[in-house]
N, C-alpha and C positions, 0 to 999 in steps of 0.2 A: 293564126292571127293574134290569138290572145297572148301567146309568147312574145310576139313583137311589141305588144302594148307594155307588157310587164317589164321587159328588158331595160327601156329607157328610164323607167321609174326606179329600177334597181340601181342602175348606174348613176342617176342622180342622187340617190340617198348615200351611195358610196362617195360620190364627189363631195357631197356636203360633210361627210365625216372627215375626209381627207383635208378639206379646206380649214376646218376648225381644229384638226388635231394639234395638240401641243399649245393651243392659244393660252390655256390657263397657266402653264408653265412660263410662256412668253410674257404674260401680263405680270406675273409675279417677279420675274427677273427685271422687268422695266421699272417696276415700283420700287424694287430694292436699290437698283442703280441710280434712277433719276429722282426718287423722292427720299432716299436714304431711309427707307422703311425699316423699322425694327422687327416688325411682324407683318407678313402678308398671308392671307388665306383667300385663294381664288378657287372657286368651285364652278365646274362646267356642268350646267343642267340642260344641256342642248337635246333636242328631240328631232324628229324627222319633219316637223311641221314648219321649219324655216330654214333659210339658207346659212344663216350665221349662227355663232355660239350664243347661249344664253348663260351669262355669268353672274355670280354673286361674289362680291369683292369686299374684303375687309383690309384696311390699310391702316397701320399705326405709324406715325412719323412725327419727329420733332418739328418738322417743317410746317405742321398744322398747328402749332402753338400759336395763339393770338389770332388765328385766321377763322373767319365766319364759315359756317357749314357750307354755304353756297360756293364760296371761293375755293374751299378744299375740293368739292366735287368738280368745279371748273378746271381745277389744276389737274385731277386725275383724267377727265375727259380731254383735256389738251394732250396729255401724255399718250392717250390711246386714240387720238384723232384719226390716225391713218387706218387702224383696224376697224374703228367705228364708220369711216367714210367708205371703205370698200366692202362693208358688210360682212367682214370676217367675224365681228362682233355684232350681233343683231340686238341684244337686249343686255343691259348692265345695271344691276342694282349694287349699290356700294354702301359702306359704312367707313367713315374716315375719322380716326380717333388720334388724339395725342397719346403718348405713353401714360400720362397721368390718368386720362379718361379710360384707357384700357385696363390699367391696373384696378381702377375702381369697379369696372365692369366685371373683372375676373373675380374680385373679392366678393362682390354681390352674388354672383352666379355660385361661388363656392358656399357662401353662407346659406343660400337657398336650398343647396343640395342636402 
C-alpha cells in the first residue's frame, strides 16, 4: 500500500515538471518578439512545492522609456496573462529596465567588482 501512495506523488511531480518545462525559454521569446527586448534573462526557480513555475525575469526594452515602473510590470503581466492564468507560471518576479538603466546597472556592477 505504501507504493500506491508514493506513485501518485511521483507522477504529480513529473506532471509538474512537464507542465513548466521550457517556460523560461517561452517567456524569453515572447519578451523579445512582443516587447522588442534587447536583453532578457529568465531564470526558472521552480521546486516541487507548487504546480507552476517560479520565474525571475529581467527585461530590457526601449518600449519602457518614459513608462512608469508599474505600467512596465503591467505590460509584462499582460504579455504573460495566459500562462499566469492557467498556473503554468505560479510566481513571477521581474525587473524592467530601459537600455540606459541597464547600461548604468552594468557599469555600476562592474565598478563594484
